[in-house]
Residue frames relative to the residue before (quaternion, step in Angstrom):
aa qw qx qy qz dx dy dz
M 1.0000 0.0000 0.0000 0.0000 0.00 0.00 0.00
T 0.5666 0.6183 -0.3373 0.4278 3.57 1.16 -0.68
E 0.6785 0.5025 -0.2836 0.4546 3.58 0.88 -0.98
S 0.6973 0.5048 -0.2599 0.4375 3.52 1.03 -0.95
F 0.6137 0.5308 -0.3103 0.4953 3.44 1.28 -0.69
L 0.6756 0.4857 -0.3059 0.4627 3.56 0.93 -0.84
A 0.6556 0.5139 -0.3376 0.4384 3.49 0.99 -0.65
V 0.6824 0.5053 -0.2829 0.4460 3.49 0.96 -0.79
S 0.6484 0.5335 -0.2912 0.4584 3.42 1.26 -1.02
Q 0.6076 0.5558 -0.3628 0.4362 3.66 1.15 -0.72
Q 0.6754 0.4934 -0.2993 0.4591 3.56 0.97 -0.83
V 0.6351 0.5112 -0.3464 0.4640 3.46 1.10 -0.73
L 0.6462 0.5274 -0.3211 0.4485 3.59 1.05 -0.98
I 0.5790 0.5625 -0.3653 0.4636 3.67 1.08 -0.55
L 0.6154 0.5259 -0.2813 0.5154 3.51 1.01 -1.02
F 0.6615 0.4940 -0.3289 0.4585 3.68 0.82 -0.87
I 0.6702 0.4948 -0.3299 0.4441 3.58 0.79 -0.87
L 0.6046 0.5050 -0.3768 0.4874 3.64 1.06 -0.59
M 0.6382 0.5286 -0.3323 0.4504 3.56 0.92 -0.91
A 0.5605 0.5819 -0.3627 0.4644 3.65 1.02 -0.85
V 0.6621 0.5217 -0.3303 0.4246 3.64 0.74 -0.97
G 0.6881 0.5092 -0.2305 0.4628 3.39 0.96 -0.89
F 0.5977 0.5616 -0.3090 0.4815 3.43 1.36 -0.68
F 0.7594 0.3792 -0.2531 0.4643 3.49 0.71 -0.92
L 0.5751 0.5246 -0.4275 0.4596 3.60 1.20 -0.44
S 0.6350 0.5104 -0.3328 0.4748 3.64 0.90 -0.63
K 0.6390 0.5278 -0.3332 0.4496 3.71 0.96 -0.65
L 0.7304 0.4393 -0.2049 0.4812 3.35 1.19 -0.96
K 0.4409 -0.7153 0.3839 0.3828 3.67 1.55 0.20
K 0.4525 0.6464 -0.5116 0.3402 3.67 0.96 0.58
L 0.7323 0.2915 -0.2087 0.5790 3.52 1.27 -0.24
T 0.0543 -0.8393 0.5402 -0.0269 3.53 -0.18 1.24
D 0.6615 -0.4861 0.3366 0.4613 3.57 -1.28 0.10
E 0.6057 0.5467 -0.3825 0.4337 3.57 0.97 -0.63
S 0.7158 0.4323 -0.3021 0.4577 3.65 0.75 -0.97
V 0.5765 0.5503 -0.3968 0.4554 3.58 1.09 -0.39
K 0.6506 0.5421 -0.3354 0.4127 3.53 0.92 -0.73
S 0.5645 0.5796 -0.2825 0.5154 3.45 1.38 -0.76
L 0.7027 0.4740 -0.2631 0.4607 3.57 0.75 -1.13
A 0.6662 0.5125 -0.3020 0.4498 3.43 1.04 -0.90
F 0.6045 0.5460 -0.3370 0.4720 3.63 1.12 -0.60
I 0.6529 0.5029 -0.3213 0.4665 3.49 0.95 -1.03
A 0.6835 0.5352 -0.2852 0.4062 3.59 0.90 -0.96
L 0.7106 0.4912 -0.1913 0.4661 3.40 1.15 -0.96
Y 0.7984 0.3223 -0.1687 0.4798 3.53 0.81 -0.98
I 0.7721 0.3531 -0.1666 0.5015 3.65 1.25 -0.54
V 0.7189 0.4778 -0.2554 0.4355 3.46 0.72 -1.40
T 0.7445 0.4528 -0.2699 0.4097 3.67 0.53 -1.24
P 0.6447 0.5212 -0.3611 0.4270 3.59 0.96 -0.81
C 0.6544 0.5217 -0.3193 0.4446 3.49 1.12 -0.88
V 0.5912 0.5548 -0.3561 0.4647 3.61 1.11 -0.57
I 0.6846 0.5101 -0.2632 0.4493 3.46 0.88 -1.09
I 0.6480 0.4728 -0.3310 0.4970 3.74 0.95 -0.88
Q 0.6341 0.5123 -0.3665 0.4485 3.61 0.80 -0.87
S 0.7175 0.4590 -0.3124 0.4206 3.56 0.64 -0.79
F 0.6840 0.4461 -0.2630 0.5138 3.69 1.20 -0.16
D 0.5467 0.5718 -0.4000 0.4629 3.52 1.38 -0.12
R 0.4342 0.6333 -0.4963 0.4051 3.64 0.31 1.40
D 0.6763 -0.5033 0.3869 0.3737 3.45 -1.32 0.39
F 0.4836 -0.6632 0.4401 0.3642 3.74 -0.75 0.68
D 0.0638 -0.7652 0.6401 -0.0276 3.42 -1.17 0.91
Q 0.4292 -0.7264 0.4662 0.2661 3.67 -0.63 1.03
D 0.6489 0.4822 -0.3421 0.4789 3.64 0.98 -0.67
M 0.6444 0.4943 -0.3642 0.4558 3.62 0.88 -0.53
L 0.6106 0.5270 -0.3640 0.4657 3.61 1.07 -0.73
R 0.6483 0.5143 -0.3363 0.4496 3.50 0.93 -0.83
G 0.6444 0.5509 -0.2914 0.4431 3.54 0.98 -0.79
L 0.5994 0.5566 -0.2900 0.4968 3.42 1.20 -0.87
G 0.6519 0.5062 -0.3129 0.4699 3.57 0.92 -0.84
L 0.6955 0.4935 -0.2783 0.4418 3.52 0.91 -1.02
S 0.5681 0.5906 -0.3339 0.4658 3.57 1.30 -0.57
V 0.6172 0.5707 -0.2975 0.4526 3.55 1.00 -0.95
L 0.7196 0.4508 -0.2390 0.4710 3.46 0.86 -1.21
A 0.6459 0.5276 -0.3163 0.4522 3.57 1.07 -0.69
A 0.6700 0.5093 -0.2583 0.4744 3.49 1.05 -0.86
A 0.6065 0.5186 -0.3106 0.5165 3.59 1.15 -0.67
F 0.6043 0.5375 -0.3453 0.4761 3.71 1.04 -0.91
T 0.7236 0.4629 -0.3065 0.4100 3.49 0.59 -1.16
H 0.6373 0.5121 -0.3588 0.4504 3.66 0.89 -0.66
V 0.6749 0.4888 -0.3173 0.4526 3.54 0.84 -0.92
L 0.5831 0.5607 -0.3365 0.4820 3.59 1.13 -0.68
C 0.7028 0.4695 -0.2738 0.4589 3.54 0.68 -0.97
I 0.5993 0.5390 -0.3719 0.4603 3.63 1.03 -0.76
F 0.6680 0.4775 -0.3274 0.4675 3.70 0.81 -0.85
I 0.6524 0.5230 -0.3334 0.4356 3.63 0.87 -0.92
A 0.7306 0.4571 -0.2529 0.4397 3.49 0.78 -1.04
K 0.5989 0.5348 -0.3542 0.4794 3.56 1.22 -0.55
F 0.6886 0.4626 -0.2867 0.4792 3.60 0.94 -0.65
A 0.7080 0.4735 -0.3040 0.4268 3.51 0.96 -0.75
Y 0.7878 0.2151 -0.0754 0.5722 3.48 1.18 -0.78
P 0.0694 -0.8662 0.4935 0.0366 3.61 0.30 1.29
A 0.4869 -0.6784 0.4468 0.3210 3.57 -1.02 0.60
K 0.7174 0.3319 -0.2101 0.5754 3.60 1.21 -0.49
A 0.5768 -0.5786 0.4474 0.3639 3.56 -1.19 0.56
R 0.3720 -0.7004 0.5581 0.2440 3.43 -1.23 0.86
K 0.7566 -0.3775 0.2350 0.4794 3.59 -1.23 0.09
N 0.8591 0.0432 -0.0909 0.5018 3.61 -0.91 1.14
G 0.5967 0.5944 -0.3575 0.4035 3.50 1.25 0.41
A 0.5985 -0.5961 0.3904 0.3663 3.58 -1.12 0.35
T 0.5349 -0.5729 0.4753 0.3997 3.58 -0.99 0.38
P 0.4495 -0.7239 0.4711 0.2281 3.71 -0.84 1.05
D 0.4691 -0.6496 0.5045 0.3216 3.55 -1.03 0.61
E 0.4951 -0.6913 0.4407 0.2878 3.55 -0.59 1.19
N 0.6755 0.5173 -0.3073 0.4262 3.58 0.72 -1.16
R 0.6671 0.4970 -0.2900 0.4731 3.61 1.09 -0.94
W 0.7478 0.4618 -0.2808 0.3856 3.59 0.54 -0.96
R 0.6258 0.5344 -0.3496 0.4478 3.43 1.22 -0.60
V 0.6148 0.5659 -0.3013 0.4594 3.52 1.17 -0.77
L 0.6765 0.5071 -0.2730 0.4590 3.49 0.94 -1.01
R 0.6322 0.5219 -0.3040 0.4853 3.50 0.96 -0.87
F 0.6631 0.4975 -0.2978 0.4735 3.59 0.77 -1.06
G 0.7341 0.4308 -0.2812 0.4432 3.71 0.70 -0.86
T 0.5829 0.5524 -0.3731 0.4646 3.50 1.16 -0.48
I 0.7194 0.4786 -0.2392 0.4430 3.71 0.97 -1.01
F 0.7877 0.3174 -0.1109 0.5162 3.56 0.81 -1.00
C 0.1291 -0.8080 0.5748 0.0108 3.60 -0.58 1.22
N 0.6005 -0.5940 0.4154 0.3376 3.58 -1.32 0.16
C 0.0383 0.8798 -0.4663 0.0842 3.38 0.92 1.14
G 0.6288 0.5054 -0.3167 0.4988 3.65 1.43 -0.12
Y 0.7521 0.4294 -0.1689 0.4705 3.51 0.45 -1.46
M 0.7716 0.3811 -0.1627 0.4827 3.63 0.83 -1.09
A 0.7697 0.4533 -0.2003 0.4025 3.46 0.72 -1.29
I 0.6475 0.5565 -0.3268 0.4053 3.59 0.83 -0.89
P 0.6369 0.5272 -0.3184 0.4638 3.60 0.96 -1.04
L 0.7104 0.4405 -0.2712 0.4773 3.58 0.90 -0.98
Q 0.6028 0.5110 -0.3732 0.4860 3.73 0.95 -0.56
Q 0.6813 0.4742 -0.3345 0.4462 3.63 0.82 -0.82
A 0.6371 0.5753 -0.2968 0.4183 3.58 1.11 -0.86
V 0.7832 0.3590 -0.1292 0.4909 3.41 0.79 -1.38
L 0.8110 0.2539 -0.1243 0.5123 3.74 0.83 -0.87
G 0.5168 -0.6711 0.4428 0.2941 3.61 1.00 0.01
P 0.7999 -0.3087 0.2392 0.4556 3.59 -1.29 -0.13
D 0.6057 0.5340 -0.3447 0.4787 3.64 1.09 -0.59
G 0.6440 0.5375 -0.3102 0.4474 3.58 0.92 -0.71
V 0.6566 0.4803 -0.2845 0.5072 3.61 1.25 -0.77
F 0.5923 0.6061 -0.3448 0.4036 3.42 1.15 -0.75
Y 0.7339 0.3795 -0.2279 0.5152 3.55 0.95 -1.08
G 0.5982 0.5799 -0.3769 0.4048 3.59 1.24 -0.47
A 0.5357 0.6320 -0.3683 0.4219 3.53 1.39 -0.50
A 0.5999 0.5546 -0.3283 0.4741 3.55 1.12 -0.90
Y 0.6572 0.5112 -0.3164 0.4547 3.65 0.85 -0.79
I 0.6429 0.5203 -0.3363 0.4504 3.60 1.00 -0.87
A 0.6610 0.5421 -0.3145 0.4126 3.44 0.98 -1.02
V 0.6373 0.4533 -0.3113 0.5399 3.72 1.05 -0.82
F 0.6252 0.5426 -0.3906 0.4026 3.60 0.77 -0.65
N 0.6764 0.5200 -0.2436 0.4612 3.57 1.00 -1.02
L 0.6813 0.4752 -0.2972 0.4709 3.44 1.10 -0.67
F 0.6607 0.4885 -0.3190 0.4722 3.45 1.06 -0.48
A 0.6654 0.5559 -0.2635 0.4228 3.52 1.15 -1.04
W 0.7112 0.3865 -0.2289 0.5407 3.60 1.10 -0.80
T 0.7260 0.3322 -0.3301 0.5036 3.66 0.97 0.29
Y 0.7538 0.2546 -0.2154 0.5662 3.68 0.22 -1.00
G 0.6651 0.5152 -0.3355 0.4238 3.70 0.64 -0.86
L 0.6592 0.4852 -0.3318 0.4689 3.70 0.82 -0.73
T 0.6420 0.5116 -0.3153 0.4762 3.51 0.94 -1.05
L 0.6662 0.5280 -0.3065 0.4284 3.70 0.86 -0.93
I 0.7530 0.3977 -0.2344 0.4690 3.63 0.75 -1.11
A 0.6773 0.5316 -0.2560 0.4395 3.61 1.24 -0.77
G 0.2079 -0.7675 0.5556 0.2430 3.42 1.06 -0.90
D 0.8059 -0.2062 0.2118 0.5129 3.61 -0.81 -1.01
K 0.4586 0.7207 -0.3975 0.3350 3.51 1.45 -0.21
E 0.8283 -0.1098 0.0814 0.5433 3.67 0.93 -0.64
K 0.2939 -0.7458 0.5737 0.1684 3.54 -1.10 0.54
F 0.4606 -0.6758 0.4620 0.3430 3.52 -0.97 0.62
T 0.2037 -0.7559 0.6021 0.1568 3.63 -1.28 0.44
V 0.6416 -0.5158 0.3905 0.4120 3.51 -1.32 0.37
G 0.5939 0.5985 -0.3346 0.4209 3.58 1.06 -0.91
K 0.6430 0.5535 -0.2908 0.4423 3.61 0.95 -0.90
I 0.6684 0.4817 -0.2779 0.4940 3.50 1.04 -0.99
L 0.7485 0.4268 -0.2383 0.4481 3.70 0.61 -1.18
L 0.7367 0.4230 -0.2928 0.4389 3.56 0.96 -0.45
N 0.3713 0.7106 -0.5014 0.3253 3.54 1.38 0.31
P 0.5723 -0.6160 0.4272 0.3326 3.61 -1.01 0.70
G 0.6567 0.5330 -0.3060 0.4371 3.49 1.00 -0.97
I 0.6491 0.5157 -0.2605 0.4948 3.57 1.03 -0.93
I 0.6809 0.4803 -0.3432 0.4334 3.57 0.80 -0.78
A 0.6134 0.5861 -0.2853 0.4459 3.42 1.12 -1.03
V 0.6380 0.4921 -0.3020 0.5095 3.61 0.92 -0.99
F 0.6529 0.5152 -0.3196 0.4540 3.76 0.60 -0.84
L 0.7372 0.4154 -0.2602 0.4651 3.51 0.75 -1.02
G 0.5497 0.5947 -0.3382 0.4794 3.61 1.32 -0.73
V 0.7038 0.4834 -0.2732 0.4432 3.64 0.77 -1.10
A 0.6568 0.5208 -0.2997 0.4555 3.47 1.02 -0.87
L 0.6282 0.5134 -0.3305 0.4823 3.55 1.16 -0.77
F 0.6418 0.5746 -0.2886 0.4179 3.53 1.03 -1.00
I 0.7406 0.4011 -0.2010 0.5003 3.64 0.73 -1.01
S 0.6626 0.4728 -0.3344 0.4750 3.67 1.19 -0.20
P 0.5588 -0.5456 0.4900 0.3873 3.62 -1.32 0.19
I 0.6168 0.5978 -0.3642 0.3600 3.57 1.00 -0.33
R 0.2193 -0.7601 0.6112 0.0241 3.49 -1.09 1.22
L 0.5438 -0.6214 0.4254 0.3704 3.63 -1.01 0.48
P 0.4671 -0.6625 0.5095 0.2889 3.58 -0.72 0.65
S 0.6435 -0.5872 0.3642 0.3294 3.41 -1.07 0.88
L 0.5678 0.5686 -0.3471 0.4834 3.69 1.25 -0.67
V 0.7697 0.3203 -0.2203 0.5064 3.57 0.87 -0.65
A 0.5972 0.5838 -0.3493 0.4249 3.59 0.96 -0.68
A 0.6644 0.5226 -0.3420 0.4106 3.56 0.91 -0.77
P 0.7064 0.4400 -0.2933 0.4706 3.63 0.71 -0.93
V 0.5691 0.5801 -0.3537 0.4631 3.58 1.17 -0.63
G 0.6831 0.4894 -0.2713 0.4694 3.61 1.03 -0.87
H 0.6745 0.5172 -0.3118 0.4246 3.44 1.08 -0.74
L 0.5993 0.5229 -0.3187 0.5155 3.46 1.21 -0.80
A 0.6822 0.4896 -0.3367 0.4260 3.58 0.78 -1.02
A 0.6274 0.5687 -0.3627 0.3891 3.57 1.01 -0.45
L 0.5559 0.5993 -0.3459 0.4606 3.55 1.35 -0.08
N 0.4283 0.7704 -0.3825 0.2768 3.48 1.45 -0.33
T 0.7034 0.4269 -0.2731 0.4983 3.60 0.94 -0.83
P 0.7478 0.4572 -0.2424 0.4161 3.59 0.46 -1.16
V 0.6966 0.4579 -0.3072 0.4589 3.75 0.70 -0.78
P 0.6944 0.3942 -0.3502 0.4896 3.74 0.57 -0.53
M 0.6386 0.5270 -0.3645 0.4262 3.55 0.94 -0.59
L 0.6127 0.5153 -0.3262 0.5027 3.67 1.09 -0.60
I 0.6139 0.5097 -0.3509 0.4902 3.61 1.04 -0.69
I 0.7184 0.4415 -0.2844 0.4562 3.64 0.63 -0.88
G 0.5591 0.5818 -0.3655 0.4640 3.54 1.27 -0.35
H 0.6527 0.4933 -0.3154 0.4808 3.48 1.03 -0.84
Y 0.6511 0.4764 -0.3839 0.4492 3.62 0.94 -0.65
L 0.6384 0.4906 -0.3906 0.4462 3.70 0.91 -0.68
A 0.6073 0.5628 -0.3884 0.4044 3.71 1.00 -0.45
G 0.6014 0.5525 -0.3411 0.4654 3.47 1.29 -0.29
I 0.5486 0.5913 -0.4428 0.3915 3.70 1.04 -0.06
T 0.1837 -0.8241 0.5354 0.0210 3.51 -0.51 1.30
S 0.7776 0.0195 0.0732 0.6241 3.46 1.24 -0.80
L 0.3769 -0.7344 0.5467 0.1405 3.42 -1.30 0.78
K 0.2614 0.7848 -0.4969 0.2624 3.58 1.53 0.42
I 0.5697 0.6177 -0.3992 0.3666 3.61 0.94 -0.62
L 0.6138 0.5769 -0.3708 0.3911 3.52 1.05 -0.71
K 0.5850 0.5586 -0.3889 0.4410 3.68 1.28 0.01
D 0.6004 0.5893 -0.3437 0.4174 3.50 1.41 -0.23
K 0.4470 -0.7390 0.4398 0.2463 3.51 -0.32 1.29
Q 0.6630 0.5114 -0.3294 0.4363 3.71 0.87 -0.86
F 0.6243 0.5284 -0.3130 0.4828 3.59 1.23 -0.77
I 0.6515 0.5100 -0.3249 0.4581 3.52 0.78 -0.82
L 0.6473 0.5201 -0.3084 0.4642 3.51 1.04 -0.90
H 0.5974 0.5660 -0.3142 0.4732 3.48 1.06 -0.70
L 0.6697 0.4748 -0.3162 0.4756 3.67 0.81 -0.93
F 0.6469 0.5347 -0.3205 0.4392 3.49 0.92 -0.94
L 0.7008 0.4860 -0.2620 0.4518 3.54 0.72 -1.15
R 0.6729 0.4946 -0.2736 0.4772 3.70 0.96 -1.00
L 0.8189 0.3479 -0.1417 0.4338 3.64 0.60 -1.12
L 0.8105 0.2438 -0.1266 0.5173 3.59 1.12 -0.46
A 0.7304 0.4584 -0.2816 0.4208 3.56 0.56 -1.24
S 0.7271 0.4409 -0.2607 0.4571 3.68 0.61 -1.00
P 0.6425 0.4623 -0.3306 0.5140 3.80 0.82 -0.60
L 0.7132 0.4673 -0.3043 0.4247 3.69 0.78 -0.77
I 0.6401 0.4965 -0.3013 0.5030 3.43 1.12 -0.78
S 0.6424 0.5009 -0.3479 0.4640 3.55 0.96 -0.58
L 0.6360 0.5016 -0.3595 0.4633 3.60 1.06 -0.81
V 0.6624 0.5315 -0.3251 0.4159 3.59 0.84 -0.70
C 0.6377 0.4915 -0.2471 0.5392 3.54 1.22 -0.75
F 0.6774 0.4337 -0.3361 0.4901 3.66 0.77 -0.56
R 0.6890 0.4197 -0.3692 0.4614 3.63 0.79 -0.61
L 0.5655 0.5495 -0.3798 0.4837 3.75 1.10 -0.42
A 0.7036 0.4372 -0.2711 0.4902 3.64 1.08 -0.53
G 0.6353 -0.6079 0.3097 0.3619 3.51 1.24 -0.08
L 0.4678 0.6929 -0.4274 0.3441 3.44 1.48 -0.07
S 0.1036 0.7663 -0.6275 0.0914 3.63 -1.05 0.71
G 0.7347 0.4675 -0.3187 0.3744 3.41 -1.58 -0.10
I 0.8283 -0.2344 0.1841 0.4744 3.53 -1.30 -0.60
V 0.6041 0.5586 -0.3649 0.4358 3.61 1.11 -0.75
L 0.6512 0.5238 -0.2832 0.4705 3.55 0.99 -0.89
S 0.6529 0.5342 -0.2584 0.4707 3.55 0.77 -1.06
A 0.6595 0.5130 -0.2720 0.4774 3.62 0.98 -1.14
M 0.6875 0.4828 -0.2752 0.4674 3.62 0.89 -0.89
I 0.6855 0.4353 -0.3161 0.4907 3.62 0.90 -0.87
I 0.5710 0.5299 -0.4543 0.4321 3.81 0.92 -0.40
A 0.7088 0.4726 -0.2959 0.4322 3.49 0.85 -0.95
A 0.6321 0.5416 -0.3103 0.4591 3.59 1.05 -0.87
S 0.7454 0.4241 -0.2628 0.4421 3.57 0.87 -0.82
A 0.4280 0.7143 -0.4716 0.2901 3.67 1.23 -0.04
P 0.5455 -0.6362 0.4073 0.3630 3.65 -1.09 0.43
T 0.8057 -0.2979 0.1996 0.4715 3.53 -1.26 -0.14
G 0.4635 -0.6920 0.4577 0.3110 3.66 -0.77 0.82
A 0.5762 -0.6203 0.4282 0.3162 3.50 -1.20 0.76
N 0.5185 0.6303 -0.3666 0.4467 3.60 1.45 -0.54
T 0.5673 0.6052 -0.4321 0.3539 3.57 0.94 -0.47
A 0.6539 0.5092 -0.2863 0.4809 3.52 1.11 -1.03
M 0.7030 0.4992 -0.2986 0.4091 3.55 0.86 -1.06
F 0.6327 0.5409 -0.2978 0.4675 3.52 1.03 -0.84
A 0.6749 0.5041 -0.3107 0.4402 3.56 0.98 -0.90
V 0.6278 0.5099 -0.3162 0.4959 3.57 1.05 -0.84
L 0.6427 0.5472 -0.3034 0.4420 3.65 0.88 -0.82
Y 0.8217 0.3133 -0.0965 0.4662 3.55 0.89 -0.95
G 0.5187 -0.6576 0.3798 0.3927 3.49 1.38 0.09
R 0.4094 0.6997 -0.5100 0.2877 3.72 0.83 0.31
D 0.7346 -0.4166 0.2930 0.4482 3.49 -1.34 -0.10
E 0.1194 -0.8599 0.4845 0.1079 3.53 0.14 1.17
K 0.5941 0.5604 -0.3627 0.4488 3.62 1.02 -0.36
L 0.6395 0.5201 -0.3126 0.4721 3.50 1.00 -0.71
A 0.6585 0.5533 -0.2756 0.4293 3.43 1.08 -1.01
V 0.6782 0.4914 -0.2577 0.4818 3.58 0.93 -0.99
T 0.6557 0.4735 -0.3240 0.4909 3.62 1.08 -0.69
M 0.5315 0.5917 -0.4074 0.4488 3.59 1.17 -0.67
V 0.7274 0.4833 -0.2591 0.4125 3.51 0.58 -1.34
S 0.7135 0.4750 -0.2679 0.4399 3.51 0.83 -1.06
V 0.7328 0.4591 -0.2478 0.4368 3.62 0.79 -0.93
S 0.6591 0.4893 -0.3212 0.4722 3.49 1.14 -0.57
T 0.5864 0.5644 -0.3490 0.4645 3.49 1.32 -0.61
L 0.6202 0.5243 -0.3183 0.4890 3.56 1.13 -0.80
F 0.6969 0.4051 -0.2834 0.5195 3.77 0.61 -0.83
S 0.6143 0.5452 -0.4105 0.3961 3.69 0.72 -0.45
I 0.5562 0.5581 -0.4430 0.4277 3.68 1.11 -0.27
L 0.6998 0.4098 -0.3144 0.4935 3.66 1.07 -0.20
T 0.7029 0.4566 -0.2883 0.4629 3.64 0.98 -0.91
M 0.6515 0.5498 -0.3783 0.3607 3.72 0.68 -0.80
P 0.6302 0.5321 -0.3648 0.4320 3.64 0.94 -0.73
L 0.6424 0.5648 -0.2852 0.4324 3.51 1.07 -1.04
V 0.7370 0.4317 -0.2387 0.4621 3.58 0.73 -1.13
V 0.6795 0.5172 -0.2812 0.4378 3.52 1.02 -0.80
T 0.6214 0.5077 -0.3062 0.5123 3.45 1.14 -0.75
L 0.6544 0.5004 -0.3497 0.4461 3.62 0.88 -0.60
S 0.6474 0.5169 -0.3317 0.4513 3.54 1.09 -0.71
M 0.6636 0.5243 -0.2934 0.4457 3.58 1.18 -0.76
M 0.5838 0.5832 -0.3272 0.4604 3.47 1.34 -0.34
L 0.7383 0.4533 -0.2499 0.4324 3.52 0.90 -1.09
């Protein structure tokens, strides 16, 4: 157990050092909100799709295809589980003898509890700890994540302001990359070197660019008074410990093991997704709360992820 914990902790520490670079660049005003938006666009629309496509550029393997199917089912289960947990933890209506909840607040808390940073935080760790196979299965989690985020998640955060459309789901860069990757995987075609080389170079940005972005978010933390907020503490517990540990127990009872199990738990144990802040800004919800959830949960995940992931690797 000690060796596994140290191995995962070392990889998380490397990510933390990269976050620290983003943190100090932000404090020095060299990394601004505008530049972070540009970096986020590059990471979302170019780097992450390249990582996914690169992980699928391999010879077809029946066992890998089976593992991919199991990953989809496991990711779907985790999201459904989190939806029920969040709905119970943050009700839309007042409980007995309780005050009526603030709509902007409970919508953000629910969204952040359900959707994790399975792209920015999980893929770099899957790549470092599990190698290309970890990213291969992690891509399935991203596909399911995008499916839920642009359907249930959009409806949750927007309320009556907007409804999801099939186009928004299918045109999402993560979904497109998975479709292209699966087509590449099941076909005898491999990327020619003239294409594979630039894809590989862009994919190599997958670790540093997202970490710089997260570092910028961390630099925005001006006070930890939010830790006195019981609902916020509950969010941290549910997002970082409860949901991944419940998922882990259920996965093991269902017979899931090996790299597939570890890849799913790395994703499930990731902190609050950055899209929580982006969606909150877009639909006029509690932006300050959303940004704080992303930042503080990322900070605490440096401690919780090694524990949860190590446990999954031991089982």
